[in-house]
N, C-alpha and C positions, 0 to 999 in steps of 0.2 A: 505495499497500499503504501502511498505517496505522501507523507509525513506533509508537506504543505496547500495541496490539498483538503489534505481533514482538516489541520485547520482555515483554512479559507472556510469550507461548509464547514464549521463550527462557529465559526463568527458571523458568519451573513445567517446563520441560525438565532443570533445571541443578538444582534443586527439594533433590532424593535426597543429590545428593554434597554442598550446602551445606549442611544435615542432620545427613551423613555427619561433615564433617567438622568441627562445630558455629560454625559460619559466620555470618555474615545476608550478604543479597544487597539493594544499595539500586543498581535505577540513578536516572541524575539527568539528564535533556534540561533543555539551555538552552532558556531562551524562542524565541530567534531562531533555532534549532534546527524545519522543518519539519516538522509531525506529520503532512502525509502525504508520502509523497515518490517518487520516479517511477523504475523500474529493475525489477530484477529481485530479483522477493521471497527466492529459494531458492540466488542466492548473495548476498547482504545478513545472509542470513538464519545461510551457511555460513558468515560471516567474522564474522561478530557473535559466536557461541557463540565462533568458536576463541577472540577477546580474551574472554570468559568465561570458561572453560574453562580460559583463562593463569591469571585475576587468580584463581581458585580453587586452581590450584596453587602462588602466590604472592602468599596475601592481605599482606589490610592488618593492620600493629599496634598495634591502637590504644591508651589507656592499662586499665589493668587492670581498671577495674570497666566496661568492656564488648567484647563479646568480638570478635573478629581479624575481620574484615570484605569481601568481595569491593563494590569500587564502581567502577560503570559511568558514563564522565560523556559523554556528547553534549556538542560542540562548533560552535558552525560557523565556518569563519577561509578569511580571505581569500586567492585562487589566487597567488603570486608564480610569474612562469616564470622557466624555469632561464638565460632568456636575461639575465633581469637581478640575477643573484646576481653 
């Protein structure tokens, strides 16, 4: 599945609520995150939609010169096994 396409669909779904709350929506994808993902697109879409929905409920409050925004940032991270904690 294409991460950019998936994010575009989620942004389009969230657009009415973003506009209603007078917010700005931004999705940032770290260059290390693969643009093509393998897995269940429906499940990933559900998870990301929930993240976006929660972010819309509690937006970031920027300086007064900018509108509140909803920001989703995707980064990679190394997995640390529980046994090494």
